[in-house]
N, C-alpha and C positions, 0 to 999 in steps of 0.2 A: 664653503670649505667642506670637503668631504671627510667622513670618518670611516675607519675600518669597521666592518661589521663585528658585533660582539659574539663571542663564542656561545653556543647553545649550552644548556645545562649538562647534557650528556658528554659533550666535549670537555667542558670544565671538569667534570667528574673524572673522565679518562685521563686527563692531564695530571690531576691531583694523585690519582692512584699510581700513575706512571712515575711521578716524582717521588712518591713514598717508597715505592719499591726500589728505585734507584738509591735512595738514601739508605734503606736497609741493606742493600748489597754493598754500598760503600763502607758503612759501619762494620759489617761482618767481616769484610775482607781486609780492611786496613787497621782496625783496632784490636778486637779480640773476639773469639767465639767460645761459647760454653757448650758443653756436652755432658750427658749423664752416662755413667758407666752401667751397663745393663747386664754384664756377665762377670764371672769370677776368674777370667782368663789372665788378668794382671795381678792377682793377689800375690803377695801381700802389699804391693806398691800401691795399688788402687783397689778399692772395695766396691761391691755392688752398691749403687746408690750414691756414690761420690759424684758431686757436680764439679767438673773440672773446667779450667779455663786454658784455651789454647791460643798461641800466638800465630795468626795465619801467615804473617810475613816472614816467618823465620827461614823458609826454604823458597821464597819467591812466590809468584802467583801462577795459577793455571785455572782453567774453567772448573776444575774439581773444587776449588775454594768457593765457588759461587752457589747460592741457593739453587736447587734443581739442576746442579752441575752434571748429574748423570744423564741428563737429556741434552747436553751441550756437546759440541764437537771436542774431541781430545786433541791436544796440540802441545807445543812446547810450553816451558815455564819461563815467565818474564822475571829477570833478576834471580834466576834459580841458583840454589846452593844446596850441596849435599847435606843430609843429616850427618851428625857424628855418631859413632858407635856408642850406644848406651842412651841415646835420645828416646824419650817416649813420644810417639807420634800418633797423631789422628789421620785417618785416611778413609777414602771411599773403598769399601770392601769389594774386591774384584768379583767375588761370588754373588754380591748383593749390592750393586752400585748406589742404590738409594739409601743405604745406610752408612753410618760411619762406625769404624772399629778403631781400637787402640791397642797398640803393641810396642815392643822395644826394638830398636834397630840393633841388629847384631852384625850383619855383614854389609859392606858397601861394595860398589863395582870393583872387581879384581879380587875380592876376597874368596878363599876357599873355606866352606863351612860344612861341618858334619856333626852328627851325634853318634856317640859310641857308648853303649851301656849307660845311657842317661846323662853322660858328660858331654859338654860342648867343646868341640875342637875348632880352632880358628887358625887358618894358614899354617897347618901342620903342628900347632901347639895346643896342648890341652889347656883350656882356660881354668885359672886357678879358682878354688872355692874353699870355704870353711864352713863347718857344720855349726848350726845355731840352735840345734835341738828340736823338740817336738813343739808343734803349735796347732791351733785349731784353724781349719779352713771352712769358710762359709759356702755351703752349696746353694744352688739356685732356689731351692724350696725353703731356704732358711734354716735348714738343719746344718749340723756341723760334722766334720770328719777330721781325723788326725792326720797331720802331714809333717814332713821334715822340712825345716827351713835352713837354707844355705845362703851364704854371702858370696856372690860371684863378682869377679873383677875382670872386666874386658881390657885388652891392651890400650892403655892410654885413656881409660875411662874411670869413672867413680864407681865405687862398690854399689851393688844393688842386691836386694833380697830376692830369692826364688823359693818356690815350694815344689816338693816332690812327694807325692803320696803313694805311688805304686812302685814296687821293686822292679817289675818287668811290664813296661807299657810299650804298645806298638810303635810309639813315636820316639822311643829311647835310642833306636838305631836307624840312621839314614845314610845314604851314599854321599860321598864327597860332592858338593855342588860349587861350581864356579859362579859367582854373582856376575851377570853380564852387565854391560854398560846400560844405563837408564833404568836399573832396577835395584831393589834392596832385599835383604833377607831379614825377616823379622820373626820374633819369638814372643810368646807370652810368658810373663814371669811365673805363672802357675803352669809348670811344664807338662803336667799330665792332663790338663784340662784347657787346651788352647788350639784352636784351628788356625794355625799360623803358616809360615813358609814351609813347614814339614808336611803340609797337607795341600794337595793340588787344588786348584780352583773347582775342577769338575766334582771333587768330593766335598766341596763346601768350605774349603780353606782359603788361604791367601796365595799360596804359591809364591813365586818371586814377584815382589810388588813393584809394578811400574811406578816410577817417580811422579808421573802426571797425577796419581791418585792422592798425593799428599795434600792434606788440608791444614796442617799446622803441628806445632811442637807444644806439648802439654807443659804448662808452667806451675800450675798451683791447683789445689782442691779448694774451691770456694766454700763449699758446704757439703754436708753428707747426711744421708737419712737411710736407716735400715728399710729396704723395700719388701722384706719378706712378709708374707701374710701373717697377721696377728690379730690381737684384740682391736676392736673398732672404738671410735669415740675420740674426743679432743685430747684427753689425757694420754691415751695411747699414741695419738698422732704426735704430740710433743715429745713423748718418750722415745720415739723412733729416731729423733735427731741424734748425731754423734758430734757433740761440740768439740771434742778433741781433734776432729778431722778439719774443722774449719780453718781456712787460710793455710793449709798444709802444703809446704813447697815440695814439688816432686823432683826438682833438679839439684 
């Protein structure tokens, strides 16, 4: 009776590594994926150092969802669904495809979007907001700055907070933009510190975001830690955690 030759050790290792990578890909694309907020562009909704959980299947799948997806062919989305206005999304940054950015969906295909004197206009109507007073904004170096907090309400959406620090910012006025099919218009909640759809890709922004780039919808902040430089040592490390942000729902 003949027997099949056994695999050599290198072959077994290659198979095991391949299966491990496959399981990692399946887990990441079918269950949930976590990301750390590295900038202040979504303050006050998301803080620098928030560890957020995103649902990859919220808008279907594309190769953008996979690890190293920036090196894979772009194509259609399987079971694709459009985000709703107001959703906080994670996506492959068009200006840096190897990194993931987070912004809020403002315009979907067919919408007209523009900024005028710092106010958002959607389909010819100025989006309502209410003034929430002065708050502290955290800067990347850990220092603070005074900003105005407003509550903005998109049509058909839930209220969300935004920040405005500068009375006259170059991004406060933009031309009317018609969001084309297959794209989204996204903004950061920190309106004076966000390279979003108001900034073209060539200038380091998002421009009109292709739907292929979507990686998921942010659902919850799992944990949070102040990443600003500070005192070293175990006590300082423990003190950097923000317990009040743990399990903070973003929707």
